[in-house]
Each structure stands twice: as structure tokens, then as C-alpha cells.
Backbone as numpy.savetxt, mean C-alpha at the origin, in Angstrom:
# Nx Ny Nz CAx CAy CAz Cx Cy Cz
-10.16 -26.82 -9.17 -11.00 -25.62 -9.17 -10.12 -24.36 -9.17
-10.35 -23.47 -10.14 -9.57 -22.25 -10.21 -10.32 -21.10 -9.56
-9.56 -20.09 -9.12 -10.16 -18.94 -8.48 -9.75 -17.67 -9.21
-10.61 -16.66 -9.13 -10.29 -15.35 -9.70 -9.60 -14.52 -8.63
-8.39 -14.00 -8.91 -7.66 -13.25 -7.89 -8.40 -11.99 -7.45
-8.25 -11.64 -6.19 -8.73 -10.35 -5.70 -7.87 -9.25 -6.31
-8.45 -8.08 -6.51 -7.72 -6.95 -7.07 -7.38 -5.97 -5.95
-6.08 -5.72 -5.78 -5.58 -4.86 -4.70 -5.08 -3.55 -5.31
-5.64 -2.43 -4.87 -5.26 -1.12 -5.39 -3.91 -0.70 -4.80
-2.89 -0.64 -5.64 -1.52 -0.31 -5.23 -1.39 1.19 -4.95
-1.10 1.53 -3.68 -1.00 2.93 -3.25 -2.26 3.72 -3.58
-3.38 3.02 -3.63 -4.67 3.65 -3.91 -5.13 3.49 -5.34
-4.20 3.21 -6.26 -4.56 3.13 -7.67 -4.30 4.44 -8.36
-3.23 4.51 -9.14 -2.79 5.79 -9.69 -3.01 5.90 -11.20
-3.62 4.88 -11.81 -3.84 4.89 -13.25 -5.30 4.58 -13.59
-5.72 5.10 -14.73 -7.05 4.83 -15.30 -6.80 4.34 -16.72
-6.81 3.02 -16.90 -6.52 2.43 -18.20 -5.20 2.94 -18.77
-4.17 2.96 -17.92 -2.83 3.29 -18.35 -2.46 4.75 -18.32
-3.38 5.62 -17.90 -3.06 7.04 -17.85 -3.69 7.67 -16.60
-3.29 8.91 -16.31 -3.88 9.60 -15.16 -5.16 10.29 -15.60
-6.10 10.43 -14.67 -7.37 11.10 -14.96 -8.02 11.50 -13.65
-9.21 12.06 -13.75 -9.94 12.46 -12.54 -10.62 11.26 -11.88
-10.37 10.07 -12.40 -10.94 8.85 -11.80 -9.94 8.13 -10.90
-8.71 8.63 -10.82 -7.72 8.03 -9.93 -7.04 9.17 -9.18
-5.89 8.97 -8.59 -5.27 10.04 -7.82 -3.79 9.82 -7.62
-3.07 10.85 -7.20 -1.64 10.71 -6.91 -1.41 9.63 -5.86
-0.31 8.93 -5.96 -0.06 7.79 -5.09 -0.15 8.13 -3.60
-0.77 7.23 -2.85 -0.83 7.35 -1.39 -1.44 8.66 -0.91
-2.45 9.17 -1.65 -3.16 10.37 -1.21 -4.59 9.99 -0.83
-5.19 10.85 -0.04 -6.55 10.57 0.40 -7.52 10.54 -0.79
-7.28 11.41 -1.79 -8.17 11.42 -2.95 -8.05 10.12 -3.74
-6.85 9.55 -3.82 -6.68 8.27 -4.52 -7.45 7.17 -3.79
-7.39 7.16 -2.47 -8.10 6.15 -1.69 -9.61 6.36 -1.77
-10.05 7.62 -1.75 -11.49 7.92 -1.87 -12.03 7.46 -3.22
-11.28 7.73 -4.26 -11.73 7.35 -5.59 -11.71 5.84 -5.78
-10.73 5.17 -5.19 -10.70 3.71 -5.26 -11.91 3.12 -4.53
-12.25 3.71 -3.39 -13.42 3.25 -2.63 -14.70 3.46 -3.43
-14.81 4.62 -4.09 -15.99 4.91 -4.90 -16.09 3.96 -6.09
-14.95 3.55 -6.59 -14.90 2.60 -7.70 -15.42 1.22 -7.30
-15.33 0.94 -6.00 -15.76 -0.36 -5.50 -14.62 -1.25 -5.07
-13.40 -0.71 -5.05 -12.25 -1.48 -4.60 -12.41 -1.83 -3.12
-12.05 -3.06 -2.76 -12.21 -3.53 -1.39 -10.89 -3.98 -0.76
-9.80 -3.82 -1.52 -8.49 -4.26 -1.04 -7.45 -3.22 -1.46
-6.52 -2.91 -0.57 -5.54 -1.87 -0.86 -4.17 -2.25 -0.32
-3.13 -1.75 -0.99 -1.76 -1.84 -0.50 -1.24 -0.43 -0.37
-0.60 -0.11 0.75 -0.03 1.21 0.96 1.20 1.12 1.84
1.93 2.23 1.95 3.19 2.27 2.70 3.02 3.10 3.95
3.53 2.60 5.07 3.33 3.29 6.35 4.65 3.75 6.96
4.60 4.94 7.54 5.75 5.52 8.24 5.26 6.28 9.46
6.20 6.65 10.32 5.89 7.41 11.53 6.33 8.86 11.40
5.52 9.76 11.95 5.93 11.16 12.08 6.73 11.32 13.38
7.18 12.53 13.60 7.94 12.83 14.81 7.13 12.57 16.07
5.80 12.81 15.98 4.94 12.59 17.14 4.17 11.27 17.04
4.72 10.33 16.28 4.25 8.93 16.23 2.86 8.75 15.62
2.50 9.63 14.70 1.30 9.40 13.89 1.70 8.48 12.73
0.87 7.48 12.44 1.15 6.60 11.31 0.61 7.26 10.05
1.52 7.58 9.11 1.13 8.26 7.87 1.46 7.38 6.68
0.89 7.76 5.54 1.03 6.97 4.32 2.02 7.67 3.39
3.16 7.04 3.18 4.21 7.61 2.32 5.18 6.50 1.93
5.54 6.46 0.66 6.45 5.42 0.18 7.90 5.72 0.54
8.36 6.93 0.26 9.77 7.29 0.45 10.02 7.84 1.85
11.28 8.02 2.18 11.62 8.63 3.48 11.35 10.13 3.47
11.36 10.75 2.28 11.11 12.18 2.16 9.95 12.42 1.19
9.52 13.67 1.11 8.45 14.06 0.20 8.97 14.51 -1.17
10.27 14.50 -1.36 10.88 15.14 -2.52 10.34 14.62 -3.85
10.16 13.31 -3.99 9.70 12.74 -5.25 8.21 12.99 -5.49
7.41 12.93 -4.46 5.95 12.89 -4.64 5.23 14.20 -4.31
5.89 15.17 -3.70 5.20 16.41 -3.32 5.22 17.43 -4.45
4.22 18.31 -4.44 4.13 19.38 -5.42 5.02 20.54 -4.97
5.77 21.09 -5.90 6.65 22.20 -5.60 5.93 23.51 -5.91
5.66 24.29 -4.86 4.92 25.54 -5.04 5.89 26.71 -5.23
5.58 27.62 -6.15 6.46 28.78 -6.40 6.68 29.64 -5.17
5.66 29.76 -4.32 5.76 30.60 -3.12 5.99 29.75 -1.88
6.78 28.71 -2.03 7.01 27.77 -0.95 7.71 28.43 0.25
7.19 28.17 1.44 7.82 28.71 2.65 9.09 27.93 2.95
9.92 28.48 3.82 11.18 27.81 4.16 10.92 26.46 4.81
9.93 26.40 5.72 9.64 25.13 6.39 9.12 24.11 5.39
8.26 24.55 4.47 7.74 23.62 3.47 8.87 23.12 2.58
9.81 24.01 2.23 10.97 23.59 1.44 11.80 22.56 2.17
11.97 22.75 3.48 12.72 21.79 4.28 12.01 20.45 4.37
10.68 20.49 4.49 9.90 19.26 4.59 10.07 18.41 3.32
10.23 19.05 2.19 10.39 18.30 0.95 11.61 17.39 0.99
12.69 17.87 1.58 13.95 17.12 1.54 14.28 16.41 2.85
13.61 16.79 3.94 13.91 16.18 5.23 13.19 14.85 5.43
13.71 14.04 6.33 13.08 12.76 6.66 11.71 13.00 7.28
10.75 12.24 6.84 9.37 12.40 7.32 9.27 12.29 8.83
10.16 11.50 9.43 10.14 11.30 10.87 10.62 12.54 11.64
11.09 13.56 10.93 11.57 14.78 11.57 10.46 15.81 11.75
9.25 15.51 11.24 8.17 16.49 11.27 6.94 15.93 11.95
6.19 16.83 12.57 4.97 16.41 13.27 3.82 16.25 12.29
2.79 15.59 12.77 1.57 15.44 11.97 0.98 16.81 11.62
0.97 17.71 12.57 0.40 19.05 12.34 1.18 19.79 11.25
2.51 19.69 11.28 3.32 20.36 10.26 3.04 19.80 8.87
2.92 18.49 8.78 2.65 17.86 7.49 1.28 18.25 6.96
0.30 18.34 7.85 -1.04 18.74 7.42 -1.06 20.19 6.94
-0.24 21.01 7.54 -0.24 22.43 7.20 0.54 22.73 5.93
1.64 21.99 5.70 2.56 22.39 4.64 2.69 21.41 3.47
2.36 20.16 3.64 2.62 19.20 2.56 1.52 19.21 1.51
1.89 18.88 0.29 0.95 18.76 -0.83 1.46 17.64 -1.73
0.77 16.49 -1.68 1.27 15.29 -2.32 0.76 15.08 -3.75
0.39 16.17 -4.42 -0.08 16.04 -5.79 1.05 15.89 -6.80
2.28 16.10 -6.38 3.41 15.91 -7.28 3.25 16.70 -8.57
3.38 16.01 -9.70 3.27 16.66 -11.01 1.84 16.67 -11.54
0.87 16.21 -10.74 -0.52 16.17 -11.21 -1.07 17.58 -11.41
-1.80 17.79 -12.49 -2.40 19.10 -12.76 -3.67 19.28 -11.94
-4.06 20.53 -11.76 -5.28 20.82 -11.02 -6.52 20.34 -11.76
-6.40 20.09 -13.04 -7.52 19.55 -13.81 -7.98 18.21 -13.24
-7.02 17.38 -12.87 -7.34 16.05 -12.37 -7.36 15.96 -10.85
-6.69 16.92 -10.20 -6.65 16.89 -8.73 -6.60 18.34 -8.24
-7.75 19.01 -8.14 -7.77 20.45 -7.86 -7.39 20.85 -6.45
-7.59 19.99 -5.48 -7.35 20.38 -4.09 -6.03 19.85 -3.56
-5.41 20.65 -2.68 -4.16 20.24 -2.04 -4.37 18.92 -1.30
-3.37 18.05 -1.35 -3.45 16.74 -0.72 -2.34 16.57 0.32
-2.61 16.91 1.57 -1.60 16.68 2.61 -1.30 15.19 2.78
-0.18 14.87 3.36 0.14 13.48 3.67 -0.98 12.92 4.55
-1.61 11.81 4.13 -2.72 11.27 4.93 -2.23 10.34 6.04
-3.08 10.16 7.02 -2.78 9.20 8.08 -3.49 7.88 7.79
-3.02 6.82 8.41 -3.68 5.52 8.28 -5.10 5.62 8.82
-5.27 6.32 9.92 -6.60 6.47 10.52 -7.58 7.12 9.54
-7.13 8.13 8.82 -7.99 8.80 7.84 -8.44 7.84 6.75
-7.50 7.03 6.26 -7.83 6.07 5.19 -8.89 5.09 5.66
-8.72 4.57 6.86 -9.68 3.59 7.38 -11.05 4.22 7.61
-11.07 5.48 8.00 -12.35 6.15 8.26 -13.14 6.42 6.98
-12.46 6.70 5.87 -13.18 7.03 4.63 -13.48 5.80 3.78
-13.09 4.62 4.25 -13.23 3.41 3.43 -13.90 2.29 4.23
-15.17 2.45 4.60 -15.84 1.46 5.45 -16.01 0.09 4.79
-16.01 0.05 3.44 -16.20 -1.23 2.74 -14.89 -1.99 2.54
-13.80 -1.45 3.04 -12.50 -2.09 2.86 -12.46 -3.44 3.57
-11.99 -4.46 2.85 -11.93 -5.81 3.41 -10.53 -6.23 3.82
-9.51 -5.75 3.10 -8.14 -6.09 3.48 -7.21 -4.93 3.15
-6.16 -4.82 3.97 -5.18 -3.75 3.77 -3.78 -4.30 3.99
-2.92 -4.11 3.00 -1.52 -4.49 3.11 -0.73 -3.26 3.54
-0.09 -3.34 4.70 0.63 -2.22 5.30 2.13 -2.48 5.13
2.71 -1.91 4.08 4.13 -2.20 3.84 5.02 -1.32 4.70
5.95 -1.95 5.40 6.90 -1.26 6.27 8.27 -1.27 5.61
8.79 -0.08 5.34 10.15 0.05 4.82 11.09 0.18 6.02
12.27 -0.41 5.92 13.17 -0.31 7.07 14.28 0.72 6.84
14.97 0.66 5.71 16.04 1.58 5.39 16.94 1.84 6.60
17.11 3.15 6.93 18.03 3.45 8.03 17.34 3.49 9.39
16.05 3.20 9.42 15.31 3.33 10.68 15.84 2.36 11.74
15.88 2.83 12.99 16.43 2.03 14.08 15.37 1.10 14.68
15.80 0.24 15.56 14.91 -0.76 16.15 13.80 -0.10 16.96
14.12 0.96 17.68 13.10 1.66 18.48 11.99 2.20 17.57
12.38 2.77 16.43 11.40 3.27 15.46 10.51 2.13 14.98
11.12 1.01 14.62 10.35 -0.14 14.11 9.37 -0.65 15.16
9.82 -0.75 16.41 8.95 -1.24 17.48 7.78 -0.28 17.71
8.06 1.02 17.68 6.99 1.99 17.87 5.97 1.91 16.74
6.46 1.77 15.51 5.56 1.66 14.37 4.70 0.41 14.47
5.29 -0.71 14.84 4.52 -1.95 15.00 3.46 -1.82 16.09
3.81 -1.17 17.20 2.84 -0.96 18.28 1.68 -0.09 17.80
2.01 0.97 17.07 0.97 1.87 16.59 0.06 1.17 15.57
0.63 0.35 14.71 -0.19 -0.40 13.76 -1.14 -1.33 14.49
-0.64 -1.94 15.53 -1.46 -2.85 16.33 -2.62 -2.08 16.98
-2.31 -0.90 17.54 -3.33 -0.09 18.20 -4.43 0.35 17.23
-4.01 0.80 16.05 -4.98 1.34 15.10 -5.84 0.23 14.49
-5.21 -0.83 14.03 -5.97 -1.89 13.35 -6.85 -2.68 14.31
-6.52 -2.68 15.59 -7.34 -3.42 16.56 -8.75 -2.84 16.68
-8.91 -1.60 16.22 -10.24 -0.97 16.23 -11.09 -1.38 15.03
-10.51 -2.20 14.15 -11.21 -2.65 12.94 -11.11 -4.18 12.86
-11.78 -4.88 13.76 -11.62 -6.34 13.85 -12.10 -7.10 12.62
-12.99 -6.52 11.82 -13.48 -7.21 10.63 -12.57 -7.00 9.42
-11.61 -6.10 9.54 -10.69 -5.81 8.46 -9.49 -6.75 8.54
-9.13 -7.37 7.41 -7.94 -8.21 7.37 -6.72 -7.30 7.19
-5.95 -7.13 8.24 -4.77 -6.28 8.21 -3.52 -7.15 8.06
-2.63 -6.75 7.16 -1.44 -7.54 6.86 -0.23 -6.63 6.88
0.71 -6.87 7.78 1.99 -6.15 7.77 2.88 -6.84 6.74
3.38 -6.06 5.79 4.25 -6.63 4.76 5.59 -5.91 4.77
6.62 -6.62 4.36 7.96 -6.03 4.33 8.90 -6.93 3.55
9.96 -6.33 3.03 11.02 -7.11 2.39 12.06 -7.52 3.42
11.87 -7.10 4.66 12.78 -7.43 5.75 12.21 -8.57 6.59
12.86 -9.71 6.57 12.42 -10.84 7.39 12.63 -10.55 8.87
13.66 -9.77 9.18 13.90 -9.40 10.58 12.73 -8.58 11.12
12.22 -7.66 10.32 11.07 -6.86 10.71 9.84 -7.73 10.89
9.64 -8.69 9.99 8.48 -9.57 10.08 8.58 -10.48 11.30
9.79 -10.84 11.70 9.96 -11.63 12.92 9.55 -10.81 14.14
9.94 -9.53 14.15 9.53 -8.64 15.23 8.02 -8.47 15.24
7.43 -8.38 14.05 5.97 -8.23 13.96 5.26 -9.46 14.51
5.83 -10.62 14.29 5.24 -11.86 14.83 5.16 -11.80 16.34
6.16 -11.21 16.97 6.22 -11.12 18.43 5.35 -9.99 18.96
5.46 -8.81 18.31 4.82 -7.61 18.83 3.37 -7.43 18.37
3.05 -7.95 17.20 1.69 -7.77 16.64 1.15 -9.11 16.15
1.03 -10.08 17.04 0.65 -11.43 16.61 -0.74 -11.53 15.98
-1.61 -10.56 16.26 -2.97 -10.62 15.72 -3.04 -10.11 14.29
-1.97 -9.45 13.82 -1.94 -8.94 12.46 -1.19 -9.94 11.58
-1.74 -10.22 10.42 -1.09 -11.16 9.51 0.18 -10.55 8.94
1.01 -11.42 8.36 2.32 -10.98 7.86 2.55 -11.49 6.43
3.20 -10.65 5.62 3.51 -11.03 4.25 4.92 -10.61 3.87
5.62 -11.50 3.18 7.00 -11.25 2.77 7.04 -10.72 1.34
7.50 -9.47 1.18 7.65 -8.87 -0.13 8.99 -9.34 -0.71
8.91 -10.19 -1.72 10.10 -10.86 -2.21 10.43 -10.48 -3.65
11.64 -9.97 -3.85 12.08 -9.62 -5.20 12.73 -10.81 -5.90
13.09 -11.83 -5.14 13.69 -13.04 -5.71 13.02 -14.27 -5.10
13.20 -15.40 -5.71 12.55 -16.64 -5.27 13.16 -17.14 -3.94
12.34 -17.35 -2.92 12.86 -17.90 -1.65 13.47 -19.29 -1.86
14.47 -19.60 -1.05 15.13 -20.90 -1.19 14.31 -22.05 -0.61
13.60 -21.76 0.49 12.86 -22.83 1.17 11.54 -22.28 1.72
10.45 -22.60 1.06 9.15 -22.08 1.46 8.71 -22.59 2.83
8.96 -23.85 3.11 8.55 -24.42 4.39 9.27 -23.75 5.56
10.57 -23.52 5.41 11.33 -22.86 6.47 10.88 -21.42 6.65
10.57 -20.77 5.54 10.09 -19.39 5.59 8.80 -19.30 6.40
7.88 -20.21 6.11 6.61 -20.23 6.82 6.82 -20.59 8.30
7.65 -21.57 8.56 7.84 -22.05 9.93 8.50 -21.01 10.81
9.58 -20.38 10.32 10.33 -19.46 11.15 9.61 -18.14 11.39
8.91 -17.64 10.38 8.31 -16.31 10.48 6.78 -16.35 10.58
6.20 -17.54 10.48 4.75 -17.72 10.56 4.04 -16.75 9.60
4.48 -16.77 8.35 3.94 -15.88 7.34 2.59 -16.37 6.84
1.74 -15.42 6.48 0.44 -15.73 5.89 0.45 -15.51 4.38
1.35 -14.63 3.92 1.39 -14.28 2.51 2.81 -14.28 1.97
2.94 -14.74 0.73 4.12 -14.50 -0.08 3.71 -13.41 -1.07
4.52 -12.34 -1.14 4.19 -11.20 -2.00 5.34 -11.03 -3.00
5.28 -11.78 -4.10 6.40 -11.82 -5.05 6.26 -10.82 -6.20
7.40 -10.47 -6.78 7.41 -9.75 -8.04 6.89 -10.69 -9.14
5.97 -10.21 -9.96 5.38 -11.08 -10.97 6.41 -11.59 -11.99
7.56 -10.91 -12.08 8.54 -11.26 -13.10 9.18 -12.63 -12.88
9.28 -13.07 -11.62 9.91 -14.37 -11.39 8.92 -15.45 -10.97
7.69 -15.08 -10.69 6.72 -16.03 -10.17 6.31 -17.06 -11.22
6.22 -18.33 -10.80 5.73 -19.41 -11.66 4.57 -20.11 -10.96
3.88 -20.94 -11.71 2.79 -21.72 -11.13 3.30 -22.62 -10.01
4.49 -23.18 -10.19 5.09 -24.03 -9.15 5.31 -23.25 -7.86
5.73 -21.98 -7.98 5.94 -21.15 -6.79 4.63 -20.96 -6.04
3.55 -20.68 -6.76 2.25 -20.47 -6.14 1.80 -21.74 -5.41
1.99 -22.88 -6.06 1.57 -24.15 -5.47 2.43 -24.50 -4.26
3.73 -24.24 -4.35 4.63 -24.54 -3.23 4.32 -23.64 -2.04
4.07 -22.37 -2.31 3.71 -21.44 -1.23 2.41 -21.87 -0.57
1.44 -22.28 -1.38 0.15 -22.71 -0.84 0.30 -23.96 0.02
1.10 -24.91 -0.43 1.30 -26.14 0.35 2.03 -25.86 1.66
2.78 -24.74 1.70 3.46 -24.33 2.92 2.57 -23.49 3.83
1.38 -23.14 3.32 0.43 -22.38 4.14 0.42 -20.90 3.87
0.91 -20.48 2.69 0.95 -19.05 2.35 0.13 -18.75 1.10
-0.65 -17.68 1.15 -1.34 -17.18 -0.02 -0.37 -16.33 -0.84
-0.63 -16.22 -2.13 0.24 -15.43 -3.01 -0.47 -14.16 -3.45
0.19 -13.02 -3.19 -0.32 -11.71 -3.62 0.76 -11.08 -4.48
0.59 -11.09 -5.79 1.67 -10.74 -6.72 1.64 -9.25 -7.09
2.82 -8.66 -7.26 2.95 -7.24 -7.62 3.88 -7.07 -8.81
3.92 -5.88 -9.41 2.80 -4.97 -9.62 2.33 -5.25 -11.04
1.07 -5.65 -11.20 0.55 -6.13 -12.48 -0.39 -5.08 -13.07
-0.03 -4.55 -14.23 -0.83 -3.51 -14.88 -1.30 -3.93 -16.27
-1.43 -5.25 -16.47 -1.83 -5.78 -17.77 -2.79 -6.94 -17.57
-3.96 -6.85 -18.16 -4.96 -7.90 -17.97 -4.54 -9.22 -18.61
-3.59 -9.18 -19.52 -3.11 -10.42 -20.14 -2.46 -11.34 -19.10
-1.94 -10.73 -18.02 -1.33 -11.53 -16.96 -2.35 -12.46 -16.31
-3.57 -11.97 -16.11 -4.62 -12.80 -15.52 -4.97 -13.97 -16.43
-4.97 -13.71 -17.73 -5.26 -14.78 -18.68 -4.16 -15.83 -18.66
-2.93 -15.36 -18.61 -1.77 -16.26 -18.60 -1.75 -17.13 -17.34
-2.20 -16.56 -16.22 -2.07 -17.25 -14.93 -3.41 -17.72 -14.37
-4.43 -17.84 -15.20 -5.79 -18.10 -14.72 -5.94 -19.41 -13.97
-5.04 -20.38 -14.21 -5.14 -21.65 -13.50 -4.07 -21.80 -12.42
-3.45 -20.66 -12.02 -2.39 -20.71 -11.01 -2.94 -20.63 -9.59
-4.17 -20.17 -9.42 -4.77 -19.96 -8.10 -4.02 -18.92 -7.26
-3.63 -17.85 -7.94 -3.07 -16.69 -7.23 -4.17 -16.07 -6.38
-3.86 -15.72 -5.13 -4.88 -15.17 -4.23 -5.27 -13.75 -4.62
-4.27 -12.89 -4.88 -4.58 -11.50 -5.22 -3.51 -10.90 -6.11
-3.92 -9.86 -6.85 -3.05 -9.15 -7.77 -3.00 -7.69 -7.35
-1.81 -7.17 -7.12 -1.61 -5.77 -6.74 -1.38 -4.96 -8.01
-2.19 -3.91 -8.22 -2.12 -3.16 -9.47 -2.24 -1.67 -9.26
-1.57 -0.90 -10.13 -1.74 0.55 -10.15 -3.04 0.95 -10.83
-3.65 0.01 -11.55 -4.75 0.31 -12.46 -5.97 -0.58 -12.19
-6.60 -0.44 -11.01 -7.72 -1.33 -10.68 -8.89 -1.23 -11.64
-9.11 -0.04 -12.24 -10.23 0.10 -13.18 -10.07 -0.80 -14.40
-8.83 -1.02 -14.79 -8.56 -1.89 -15.93 -9.06 -3.30 -15.66
-8.88 -3.76 -14.43 -9.27 -5.13 -14.06 -10.76 -5.23 -13.73
-11.33 -4.11 -13.24 -12.75 -4.11 -12.97 -13.58 -3.93 -14.24
-12.88 -3.63 -15.36 -13.54 -3.44 -16.66 -14.57 -2.31 -16.62
-14.19 -1.24 -15.91 -15.04 -0.05 -15.85 -14.52 0.95 -16.88
-15.36 1.33 -17.82 -14.91 2.20 -18.91 -15.09 3.68 -18.58
-16.27 4.06 -18.09 -16.55 5.48 -17.85 -17.21 5.67 -16.49
-16.42 5.57 -15.41 -17.00 5.73 -14.06 -17.07 7.18 -13.61
-16.93 8.13 -14.55 -16.84 9.54 -14.17 -17.99 10.02 -13.31
-19.20 9.53 -13.58 -20.37 10.00 -12.85 -20.29 9.61 -11.39
-19.50 8.58 -11.08 -19.38 8.11 -9.70 -18.20 8.78 -9.01
-17.08 8.89 -9.73 -15.83 9.18 -9.07 -15.34 10.62 -9.25
-15.49 11.19 -10.42 -14.82 12.44 -10.69 -15.33 13.62 -9.86
-16.46 13.44 -9.16 -16.97 14.50 -8.29 -16.14 14.63 -7.02
-15.35 13.63 -6.69 -14.60 13.66 -5.43 -13.42 14.62 -5.54
């Protein structure tokens, strides 16, 4: 028996049939999540980080430099926020000065988009069924990681019906998550094929294998499943992939372009008002 994979909106879903439009939004912004929710998306992947005052916010990089909009009349503090580590600024400062529209024109995203918090995303998306919370480690210290794991546990515990999954490319981080946040599921973001699926599952008690689609094979999906792990593959922006892998029993597909997979051609009447 084959299954149809769940569609997971990557960073909220930043494409509309391969291009930007008023039906999607800049990555990891509240408008992108709102529009994905309006589209009917029920699964999301996003990146989580801590502010200086321990608010869990949604941001892929350590700084805002790549994804923030550069304003001609930028204040000195706003200029510093663009290049400084996100953990150096408070939630209030980010709400006041950040604008995550990047290169997006006002035609498609007219309102300023401050860095959103995890709490905000959960509040505006009541139909959400699962959320992949990717934790980047980079130069962050152990104290930072522990605080982030505690905060994720605190926030997600208020949503018992939501399937929350801490994901990371760091097995050390996932081991800490097993100890500190045992009620939250765990997924290994893997750029290369693991050597031993059974050992991976046993040592880290993983629920998900999250592989790059470029190396994944049907055998990998079956081996992961026999070891007790579901497969959530990234980042797939072509419907031909589903046709190619239709008998693989992949659990979910992470995509920048959820509308492409939902086969929605003109959802403007639903979404573009947001």
C-alpha cells in the first residue's frame, strides 16, 4: 500500500508556481505563514533562534543581513541589527527596527515584516498539525542550546495536539533534546547517507530522518522505516519528484512551493488580501 506524502511548507512557503507573488511571502515571515495557513497548509518547517531576552524567534541565519530589507533612512541601531548576531538584540528591538521583506517589492508585500516569534506563528495558525523546528548550532554555546531547548519545551507544551519536532544537523544537539525535551519528537537533518540507521535510531531515539532529496533512495526510506523513523525529504520544488517516488512511502515532502503540490492555480481571492 502506497501513501501520498504530506506537504510541508518550507520557511512558510516562498514561491507560487516557481515565482514570488502576493500568494506567498518572504521566508520565515508572519505574512508567509499567514498565507500558507490561508492556502490550507497544515505542516510547516521553520528555523528557531533566541533573542537576547530569550524570546524564540524565526530566522534562518545568525544575522538579518541576507533577509532584511535595507531602508534608505536606516537608523544606526537598525543598521547594526542587520549585521549583528540576532542573540545580541531584544525582542522589543527586533519588533521596532527589523523588516524581513528583503528584496520583495511592496506590490507583493506592502507591510513591514518584523522578525516573528514562534508564539506568534502558533497563534495565527490554529489548523497547524505539525511543525518542524530546526535548530542551527554554529558558534552557539551549550548554555544557549539548553535555554533554547527549554523554551521550545515551554512553548510547545501549550499545544498538546500539535506534533512538534525538533530537527537539527547536529546529533549532539538532538541527544541533548532527547534528555531536556523528551516529549518533543526529534529529526536528523542529513546531507549525506547515515552509515547505520539502527544505531542512529537507538542512540538518539529519533522519530524522523530528514534527508536531502539528492541522495535519498527507496532503500533508504525502507531502511529508515524498519528502524522506526519516518522520512521527511527536503527541499523538493518539482512535482515530478512525487511521480518518481510515488511507491517509496515517503512520509512528507518539504517544499518552498506548496501551491504547486496543492494544485491551486488562482488562490488570489483567498490569500492576496492578507
